[in-house]
C-alpha positions in Angstrom: 26.4 141.9 68.2 28.3 140.1 65.4 28.5 142.3 62.3 26.7 141.8 60.0 24.0 140.2 62.1 21.0 138.3 60.4 17.5 139.0 61.7 14.4 138.1 59.7 11.3 140.3 60.2 7.6 139.8 59.7 4.9 142.5 59.3 1.2 142.1 58.8 -1.0 143.8 56.2 -3.3 146.5 57.5 -1.1 147.1 60.5 1.8 149.4 61.5 5.2 147.7 61.9 8.0 148.3 64.3 11.0 146.4 65.5 13.6 147.5 68.1 17.4 146.8 67.9 19.5 147.2 71.1 23.2 148.1 70.8 25.8 147.5 73.4 27.7 150.7 72.5 26.9 154.4 72.5 25.0 155.4 69.3 25.0 159.2 70.0 27.2 160.1 67.0 25.9 157.4 64.6 23.4 157.8 61.9 21.4 154.7 60.7 19.8 154.0 57.3 17.6 151.1 56.2 15.7 150.1 53.1 13.5 147.3 51.8 14.2 145.8 48.4 12.9 143.1 46.1 15.3 140.9 44.2 14.7 140.9 40.4 15.0 137.8 38.2 18.3 139.1 36.9 19.7 139.4 40.5 19.5 143.1 40.7 17.6 144.8 43.5 14.8 147.4 43.4 14.4 149.6 46.5 10.7 149.5 47.5 10.6 151.6 50.8 12.7 153.4 53.4 12.2 152.5 57.0 11.5 155.3 59.4 14.2 155.1 62.0 13.8 156.4 65.6 17.0 156.5 67.7 16.8 156.5 71.6 20.1 157.6 73.0 19.1 156.8 76.6 18.8 153.1 75.8 21.1 152.8 72.8 18.3 151.5 70.6 16.9 152.1 67.2 13.3 151.3 66.2 12.5 150.5 62.5 9.0 151.6 61.6 6.7 151.3 58.6 3.2 152.8 58.6 0.1 150.8 57.7 0.0 152.7 54.5 3.6 151.7 53.6 2.9 148.1 54.5 -0.3 148.0 52.3 1.5 149.7 49.4 4.3 147.0 49.5 1.7 144.3 49.6 1.9 140.7 50.7 5.2 139.1 49.8 8.9 138.6 50.6 11.5 141.3 50.5 15.0 141.8 52.0 16.3 144.7 54.1 19.5 145.9 55.6 20.7 148.5 58.0 23.9 150.6 57.7 25.4 152.7 60.4 27.4 155.8 59.5 29.8 157.8 61.6 33.3 158.2 60.3 32.8 155.1 58.2 29.9 153.3 56.7 29.2 149.8 58.1 26.7 147.2 57.0 25.5 145.9 60.4 22.2 144.0 60.0 20.3 142.2 57.2 17.6 139.7 56.7 14.3 138.9 55.0 11.3 141.1 55.5 8.0 139.2 54.9 4.5 140.8 54.8 1.7 138.4 55.7 -2.0 138.6 55.5 -4.1 139.3 58.6 -7.8 138.7 58.8 -9.0 141.0 61.7 -10.3 144.3 60.4 -11.1 147.1 62.8 -14.5 148.7 62.6 -14.6 152.2 61.1 -16.2 155.1 63.0 
């Protein structure tokens, strides 16, 4: 993977979100952090949410997750995100846009 790598993501309102990233190196001793932000008119950024990050050491993958509640709180719109990995040093490894779109299928309630 070239660092930093660009990967745009799309989530859908009223749904949980997840996306998996596969690494070609051992991630055992690495911590990962990722947030979603909006860009303000003056160019500053406002952090809107933290991704839940699940790390699988058997497959050297991380999965970014947001709950349906988090998605609905963010609302439809365009954001940006990035991922940093931290071991002995902090490295900015992945970035991109994060878009939340509308969905029209609503599940029945019990």
